[in-house]
C-alpha positions in Angstrom: 0.0 0.0 0.0 1.1 3.6 -0.6 2.4 5.5 2.4 -0.2 8.2 2.2 -3.0 5.6 2.4 -1.4 4.1 5.4 -1.0 7.5 7.0 -4.7 8.3 6.3 -5.8 5.0 7.8 -3.6 5.5 10.8 -5.2 8.8 11.5 -8.7 7.3 11.3 -7.5 4.4 13.5 -6.6 6.8 16.2 -10.1 8.4 16.0 -11.9 5.0 16.1 -9.7 3.7 19.0 -10.5 6.9 20.9 -14.2 6.7 20.3 -14.6 2.9 20.9 -11.7 2.5 23.4 -10.4 -0.6 21.6 -7.5 -1.6 19.4 -9.1 -2.5 16.1 -6.0 -4.5 15.0 -6.4 -7.0 17.8 -7.9 -10.4 16.7 -10.8 -10.2 19.1 -14.4 -11.1 18.2 -16.1 -9.1 21.0 -19.0 -6.9 19.8 -17.2 -3.6 20.6 -14.2 -4.6 18.6 -16.2 -5.7 15.6 -18.4 -2.6 15.7 -15.2 -0.4 15.8 -13.8 -2.3 12.7 -17.2 -1.9 10.9 -17.3 1.8 11.5 -13.6 2.1 10.5 -14.4 0.2 7.2 -17.6 2.2 6.5 -15.9 5.6 6.9 -13.0 4.6 4.7 -15.3 3.0 2.1 -17.4 6.2 2.0 -14.3 8.1 1.3 -13.4 6.0 -1.7 -11.0 3.4 -0.2 -11.4 -0.1 -1.6 -12.2 -3.2 0.4 -8.8 -4.8 -0.5 -6.8 -1.9 1.0 -9.1 -1.7 4.1 -8.7 -5.5 4.5 -4.9 -5.4 4.2 -4.8 -2.7 6.9 -7.0 -4.6 9.3 -5.3 -7.9 8.4 -8.6 -9.2 7.2 -9.8 -10.7 3.9 -11.6 -8.3 1.6 -14.7 -10.4 1.9 -14.8 -9.6 5.6 -14.8 -6.0 4.8 -17.7 -6.5 2.3 -19.6 -8.3 5.1 -18.9 -5.4 7.5 -20.4 -3.0 4.9 -23.5 -5.1 4.5 -24.0 -5.6 8.2 -23.4 -2.0 9.3 -26.1 -0.6 7.0 -28.7 -2.5 9.0 -27.1 -2.2 12.5 -26.9 1.6 12.2 -30.6 1.9 11.6 -31.4 0.2 14.9 -28.5 0.8 17.3 -28.6 4.5 18.4 -25.4 4.2 20.5 -23.4 2.8 17.6 -24.9 5.5 15.3 -23.8 8.2 17.8 -20.3 6.8 17.9 -20.2 6.5 14.1 -21.3 10.1 13.6 -18.9 11.3 16.3 -15.9 9.4 14.8 -16.8 10.5 11.2 -17.1 14.1 12.3 -13.7 14.1 14.0 -12.1 12.3 10.9 -13.8 14.3 8.2 -13.2 17.7 9.8 -9.6 16.8 10.6 -10.2 17.6 14.3 -7.7 16.4 16.8 -8.8 13.7 19.2 -10.0 15.3 22.5 -8.0 14.7 25.6 -4.8 14.2 23.7 -2.9 10.9 24.0 -0.3 12.5 26.2 -3.0 13.0 28.9 -2.2 10.2 31.4 -5.8 10.1 32.6 -8.0 7.7 30.6 -11.6 8.6 30.1 -14.2 6.3 31.6 -16.9 4.8 29.3 -19.4 7.1 30.9 -17.3 10.2 30.2 -16.8 9.1 26.6 -20.6 8.6 26.3 -21.0 12.2 27.6 -18.5 13.4 25.0 -20.4 11.6 22.2 -23.7 13.1 23.5 -22.2 16.6 23.6 -20.9 16.2 20.0 -24.4 14.9 18.8 -26.0 17.9 20.5 -23.5 20.3 18.9 -24.3 18.8 15.5 -28.0 19.2 16.2 -27.4 22.9 17.2 -25.6 23.4 13.9 -28.4 21.9 12.0 -31.0 24.1 13.8 -28.9 27.2 13.0 -28.9 26.3 9.3 -32.7 25.7 9.4 -33.2 29.0 11.2 -31.2 30.8 8.4 -33.3 29.1 5.7 -36.5 30.2 7.5 -35.2 33.8 7.9 -34.6 33.9 4.1 -38.1 32.5 3.5 -39.5 35.1 5.9 -37.8 37.9 4.1 -39.1 36.6 0.8 -42.7 36.3 2.1 -42.6 39.7 3.9 -43.6 41.4 0.7 -46.9 39.4 0.6 -47.5 39.3 4.4 -50.5 41.6 4.3 -52.2 39.6 1.6 -51.4 36.3 3.5 -52.8 37.7 6.8 -56.0 38.9 5.0 -56.5 35.5 3.4 -55.9 33.7 6.7 -58.4 35.9 8.5 -61.1 35.7 5.8 -60.9 32.0 5.0 -63.1 29.7 7.0 -61.5 26.4 8.1 -62.0 23.6 5.6 -62.4 26.0 2.7 -58.8 26.3 1.7 -59.1 24.0 -1.4 -62.1 26.1 -2.6 -60.2 29.3 -2.0 -57.1 28.0 -3.9 -59.3 27.1 -6.9 -60.8 30.6 -6.9 -57.5 32.4 -6.6 -56.1 30.2 -9.4 -59.1 31.1 -11.6 -58.6 34.8 -10.8 -54.8 34.7 -11.7 -55.5 32.8 -14.9 -57.6 35.7 -16.0 -55.2 38.5 -15.0 -52.6 39.8 -17.3 -49.6 41.5 -15.7 -48.0 44.2 -17.8 -44.7 45.3 -16.8 
């Protein structure tokens, strides 16, 4: 494998091992190790790396990586904790952020503290999403500001349940109007 591929995989490995608190290269079949390897494989595959290279790095056959990719699609739908860890690891890796509590820190985080870190990251992602949604709504609000008086008038004058009838009438009216500009 090329050196830059190995360097890239090493950087993701550090992230995965931080988030899952396991060594993904150990030959262990415990669920947390397998989940960590599946997330590692999915993130790399999503970034264009082939199953053969991923398998070589993990010292697994490429068919194991294909199996990981099939299984993780289903598991992520139903396992919220794994989904949180996946999103957290992917966020750190994609945004090239350094791993919190740098490796030089002699104090290891407990699993409860790591779960809190993941929850904080998920909440920060949700905040970012809400900020974007607010910006979109502000743009729509500015666009609709021009017609706000008309919208308020129609809202006050239209009885509940008569919206479809009113829409037909407005459509008929606009079909007959000619705007000259």
